[in-house]
Structures are given as structure tokens and as C-alpha cells.
N, C-alpha and C positions, 0 to 999 in steps of 0.2 A: 562316567562312573565316579560316583562320588569318591641270643647267645652271649656269651661273655666276651669281654674285650680282649684283644690280643695285646701282648706286652709292649710293643712300640711300633712306630711307623717303619723304622729301619728294617725290622724283621720281614716286612712285606714289600719292600721297595722293588725287589726284582719282579714280584708278582704283578705290581701295578705297571711297571715298565713293559711287561710282556702282555698287558691286557689289550694293547692296540690303540689306547687313547693317546692323542698327541701330547707333547710336553706341556703345551699351553693349557690344554684341558686338564691335565694332571695338576698343574699349578693352580688353576681355578678351583678345583675340588679340594686340593690340599690346603688351600688358604681358608677354608671353612672349618675352623678348628673345633667348633662346638656344635652340638645338635641345634642350638638356638640360631647360630649363624647359618647353618644349612637351611633351617626353616625360613629365615628372612630371604635367603636367595631363592628358594622355591616360591615363596609368596610373590617375589618380583617378576616371575614368569607370567606372561599373558595366558589367561585360561583359554584353551581351545576346545571347541565343541566339535569333535570330529571322531570318526571310528578308526582310530589309529592306535599303534603301540610302538612309539618311537623309542629307540635306544637312548641312553644318556648322551651319547655323542651328538645325535640329531637334535635332542632338546637343547643342548648347549649352543648348537649352531643357530637354531631358529629362535631360541629364547621364548618358547612357549610350550605348553603341554597341559594335559588334564590329570586326573587323579592317578591313574596307573603310571603315567610318564613322570609325574612329580615324584611318586614313591620310588621309581627306578633311579631317578637322578639322586634322590636323597640316599638311597642304598649305596650308590656308587661313591658319593661323598663320605658317607660313614666308613666305607672300606678304605678310601684314601687316607683316613685318619685313624686307622687301627681297629675298627670294628668289623665284625663279619657283616656282609650284605644280606640282611634279613628283611623279609616282608611278612605282613599278616593280612589276610583277607577277611572282610566282614560281610556276611551274607544278610540280605534284606528281602522282605516280601513287598510286592507292589511298589518296588523302588529299585534303584541301581545298588549294586554292591560297592564297597569302598575298600581301598587298598592303602595301607600305611607302611612306611619303613619303621622298623622297631630297633631299639638299642637298649643296652643295659649298663647302668653305672652303679657301683656300690651295691650290686645285687638287686637293684630295682629297675623296672621297665619304664620306658618312655617311647614316644613315637613322633614321627614327622610326616606330614601329609599335605597334599594339594587338594583344595576344595573351594568351591564358590559358596559354601555354607560356612558361616563364621565359626561354628562350634565343632567342625570336623577336621581340625588341622593339628597343631602341636600339642603334645602332652610332655610335661616335665617328668623326669624319672623318679616317680614316687610310688609306683604300683608294684605290689609284691609278686603278682603273677599276671599272665596275659588275660585271664578272665576279668580281673579288676580293671585292666587297661581297656579292654573292649567295652565293659560296662560304663566307663566314663564317657563313652560316645552315645550312650543309649538316649538320653533326653534331648540330645542335639540332632538325632538321626530321625527324620521324618520326611514325608512326601508332601506334595502341594495341597493335599486334602487334610493335612495336619495329623495324619496317622503315624504313630510311632512304628517304625518298620524294621529296626534292627533285630536279628534273631539269632545269629551264630557267628563264631569267629574261628579262624583256622589255627592249627599249630604253626610254628615258625617255618618259613620257607627260605632256605639258604640258597641264594642265587649262585653261589660257587659251583653248585652242581650243574649249572647251565653255562659255565664258561666256554665249553666246547661249541656252544651255539652262538657265541659272541653277543651275548645280551647287552654288553656295555657299548659296543661299537658298530653293530649291524646297521647297514643302510636300508635294510628291509624291516618291515614291522616285526617286532619280536613277540609274536602271538604265543610262542612257546612258554613265556612267562605267565600269561594269562591262563593257559591250559594247565600249567604246573600248579597254579593257585587254586583252580577249580578242583583239581585231583587231590589236593591236600586234605588231610582229615579235619573236619569241622566239628565244633562242639556247640550244642545249643546253650543259649544264655538262661533260658527258663522253660518250663513245660508248656505244651500247646494250649492247655486250658487257661493258663495265665495270659498268653497272647491273645486269646479270644476276648478277654474282658478288659483290655487296655483302653483307657480313655483317650480321646484326641488331645492334641496340644492346645493350651490356651493361646488366645490371639497375641498377647504380649510377647510370650516366648517364641511363638512362630515369627513374628515380625523381627525380633531381635536376631534370630538365627539366620534370617534371610539376607542380612547385610552382606553385600558383595555379590549376591545372586543376580544374574542377568538373563532375561528371557531370550531364548534363541529358537 
């Protein structure tokens, strides 16, 4: 598969210590002070092609993950640094969906993501709303036939609501997160008649976006 900030770390220290993460993992996540640092850490993980849904604890141990797992780790790191753990799902046709961790600074939205497509990763916090943020992925979101495939985006999904299912630490796959994302309300980016007339991506843009992609 391809909310506002709380006042301080200290206000949520007890919450993190009760999350089940080890002190070492908490230190690792807490050291990623900015979204850009979190993105660099997520980029350093080996991309895995597997039908899994590992918790952040497992990703930290194995040092690998795919789109969903990278977003989960980013959400956990954002949480460790005072942001709510928010995800956004992007729906596609004839392609995989994509999940990003989202954050807000000075009232503007940005995102962190794991992808083997060059243009589907980090976004600086410059977007006024989530539709603008989702649209920033549109030109970079295509399948191997060069078809532009992004169609919709979800409302923010706050993973705090899944704390009772131990999404941060479970040794079992946390498919509950994927189910929660699928069930979230989604908003179309444009009408169906527009989608039917979209041209395919030009070859230069196609090749540029494939940087980092590995056939599996």
C-alpha cells in the first residue's frame, strides 16, 4: 500500500509511559523532534513488500515496514513529541491506497509517509486544509500504466481511539487500524466525469516518480 498540537510533551508523559513502549523506544521516538526528522527516520527503514500491519513497536525492532507501518510509526513519533496521532487515508482506483500521518503547525497541515514512489512521502506544513494536502499528492499518484489514480481522502483518524487495542505495541498485526481507516468518511477530490477524462502521465514525470521503486 502506497488536529492541533497539545501544549507540551510533559503534559502527555504519563500517557506515553503507560502506552507499553519500552523506555528505549520512547527515547528513540522522542528524539525525533520535528516532522522532518521523523520523515528521515521513516525513510531509513527498509521497505517491505508483505501483507502485514505491524505496530510501531515491531517496526522499531525489525527496522522495516511499508506504507501503513511507516505511517503508524510516524504517528507514534508525532505523539511522543506532543502531537495527536492522526492518520489520513487516500483512496485510489486500479491502484493501492496510501496512508499518511498528518500534523498541524501554525494552523497549516503537513504529512509524513513511507513510500517507494518518490513523490508520495513528506509534505511541509503549508496546506490550509486536508483537501489541499491530499491534492498535493495527485500528480505523483499513478500506477504502472501511467494512469492518475488518486480519487478521495479521508477525514482525520485519531489513533487514540484505538489505544485499548494496543496499536502501538501489539505483537499481532494491527488490522484494526486498517479497518478503522476504511470505515472513516472519505471525500472525493473531483467529480467522476473529470476522472474519466484524465490523461496519462508523461514519460519524464513517470520515470522521475519511480525513483526508489523496486520490482517485487
